FINULUM-891188 format. One record per residue (C-alpha): residue in three letters; y, x, z. Coordinates in steps of 0.25 Angstrom, whole numbers, plus 5000, padded with zeros to 4 digits. Layout:
! FINULUM-891188
ALAYXZ/...
END
This chain:
! FINULUM-891188
MET495150425067/THR494450295070/ARG493250285059/LEU492950165051/GLN491850085058/ILE490450085047/SER489349995051/HIS488050055046/PRO486850045041/ILE487249925035/ASP487649955019/TYR487849855010/ASP487649834994/LEU488749884986/LYS488749774975/LYS488849684987/PHE490349724985/ARG491249674971/ILE491849824973/PRO491249924982/LEU492350034984/THR492150184983/SER493450224987/LEU494550174997/SER495450224986/GLU495050124977/GLU495950024972/LEU495949884965/VAL496649904953/ILE497149754949/SER498049804936/ASP498349944932/LYS499349904922/ILE500149844933/GLY499949934945/MET499149834954/ILE498249884963/PHE497449844975/HIS497049934986/TRP496049884997/SER496849945008/ASP498049845002/PHE497349725010/HIS496749695023/GLU495549625018/THR495149735008/CYS495249845018/ASP494249755026/LEU493349735015/VAL493349895011/LYS492949915025/SER491749845022/GLN491649915008/ILE491550055019/GLU490350015026/TYR489449995015/ASN489850065005/SER489650215007/GLU490650274995/LEU491650185001/ARG491350225015/ASP491150385012/ASP492550365006/TYR493150305018/PHE492550415029/ARG493050525018/ARG494250485018/GLU494250465035/TYR493750595037/ASN494650655029/LEU495750615036/ARG495250685049/PHE495550805043/PHE497050765044/GLN496950785060/LEU496550925058/ILE497950945049/PRO499050985060/VAL500450965058/TRP501551035065/ILE502950945064/LYS504351025069/MET505250945078/GLU506550985083/SER506051025096/LYS504451055095/ASN503351045085/ILE502350925084/GLN500850965080/THR500050845074/THR499150825064/LEU499250765048/PHE498350655054/ASP499250625063/LEU500450615055/TYR499750525045/GLU499150415057/LYS500650435062/PHE501350385048/ILE500150285044/PHE500350205058/GLY502050235059/GLN501850305070/PHE503150395067/ASP504050325075/HIS504350405088/LYS504750535088/PRO504450665087/ILE504150605072/VAL504850495069/ASP505050495053/PRO503950535045/PHE504750545032/TYR505850645041/PRO505750795037/PHE504850885047/GLU504551035048/ILE502951015047/SER501851125047/PHE500551105044/ILE500251255049/SER500651285062/ALA501751245074/THR502451365069/GLY502451325053/PRO502651335044/PHE503451195043/LYS503751125030/THR504851015030/MET504250885028/ALA504250745032/ILE502850695038/THR502650605026/GLU502350735017/CYS501250775024/PHE500450655020/ASN499650645007/SER499450505000/SER497850505000/ILE497750545013/PHE498750435017/ARG498150345011/ASP496650375016/PHE497350365031/ILE497850215025/PHE496450185019/VAL495550235032/TYR496550185042/LEU496550045036/LEU495050045036/GLN495050085051/GLY495949985054/LYS497050055058/LEU498050015049/PRO498549865047/ARG497949815035/ARG498949735025/ASP498849605018/PHE498549615002/ARG499349694993/ILE499349734980/HIS500049864971/LEU500849834959/ASN501649924949/SER502949844946/LYS504449844945/VAL505349744947/ILE506849734948/MET507549714962/GLU509149664958/HIS510149674969/GLY511549694974/LYS512649594970/GLY512249514959/PHE510949584958/SER511649694950/GLN510749794955/ALA509349824952/ASP508249924954/LEU506849924951/LEU505749884962/SER504249944961/ILE503249834966/VAL502149894974/GLN501349794979/LEU501249634979/THR500849594994/SER500349454999/GLU501749445006/GLY502749484995/ILE502949614986/LEU503149754990/PHE504149844981/SER504749994981/LEU505950074976/GLU506450184977/SER507250204991/GLU508350284984/VAL508450164976/PHE508350064988/PHE509350134997/ARG510150164984/HIS510350014979/ILE509649914986/SER509549945002/THR510949905006/SER510949774997/THR511249645003/GLU511349574991/GLU510049484987/VAL509249554979/ARG508149494968/VAL506749554963/LEU506249514949/ILE504849494949/ASN504049444937/SER502849384947/ASP502549274936/ILE501549384931/PHE500449344942/LYS500449204940/ASP499349204929/CYS498549304939/LEU498349194951/LYS496949144943/LYS496349284939/ASN495149354944/LEU495349504947/ASP494749554932/GLU495649434927/LEU496849494935/LYS496649634930/SER496549594915/HIS497849494917/LEU498549604924/SER498049724914/ASN499049654904/TYR500349664913/THR501049824914/SER501749884924/ASN502949814930/VAL502149684930/LEU503149604939/TYR504449654934/SER505449544928/SER506949564923/PHE507249414924/LYS507949344936/LYS507049224936/ASP505949334943/ALA507049374954/THR506549364969/TYR507949354978/GLY507949424991/PHE508749514999/LEU508449655004/LYS508149595018/ASP506949515012/PHE506249635008/GLU505549705017/LEU505649855017/GLN504549945018/SER504250095020/SER502950165014/PHE502450305013/ASP502550364998/PHE502050484995/THR502750504981/GLN504050524990/ASN504750414983/LYS505550354994/THR505150214991/ILE505750094997/TYR504649974997/LEU505249845000/PHE504449705002/MET504749564996/LYS504049445001/TYR503649344991/GLN504649234997/ASP505749244989/PRO507049204999/ARG507749114990/GLY506249034988/VAL505849084974/VAL504449084973/ASN504349174960/LEU503649274968/THR502449174971/PRO501649224959/ILE501549374965/LYS501249314978/ASP500149224973/PHE499549344964/VAL499449424976/ALA498649324983/HIS497749314972/THR497549454971/LYS497249464985/SER496149374982/LEU495549454972/VAL495549584978/HIS494949524990/ASP493849474982/TYR493749594975/TYR493349664987/GLN492449564993/PRO491049594994/GLY490249514983/PRO489049404986/SER488049504986/GLU487249505000/VAL487449625011/ARG486249725010/ARG485649805020/ILE485249945019/ALA483949965027/
END
């Protein structure tokens, strides 16, 4: 594992930064009530800013190296996977890496979600039938992501914020059917929805009719001139499902092919499907513009929040 390069013995005044982090798990909670949260790993610029904080912040540096050190132990955990003709010996560390880097694309192991006979004891077992993904732990998986983002091993993403809201998707002939979608993230380019895979494949996946999503995007119009504290105060007036609407005037139209189908590892085993919708409505309706503008404004606020302040750098002799 490549280690993060830290320059020494330069140190910095913690007062120089508006929010010196103490843990890589810390999040910026914009609104508890509507589940709006930002994490530094969700924006390439804050990845760089947090990496710079590790360089001077001993508490955050210790947290990073603790996570990196703990990941090394998974190189010592052997795993045997029983195939048709032979047993494959690997390590749990290798399985995490292959999944994170999307390397399960050739034989002998192709599908990490397929049940195999797996043993952590020996080549002769005992074996348990399970998918490779069932060997993973959510907090360990998260630490791999954090460490590899900071080491530059994983591509960094454009800005996104997490949100908890339900909206209606109407589909079928004459929009005669409806199902609830969960809004998972608001990004710079569009909205990420999720729904249960059973609902998707049973009711929606084969649709060739036009679909429409009802979203009350006007809720964010009053947010665009507020600073971060004002924004938090403003959003505290709302409850969950802040973007929910049942009015046709809030409809955004498109076909299922206009959505990008995405997959993501779900530790809750709920078999979730993710749909990404760009802000540009194929019909030219611009009712999603307030959301796009809100994301751009929040991106600026978050960037400033993680930026160094005006204080001078202090060298430790």
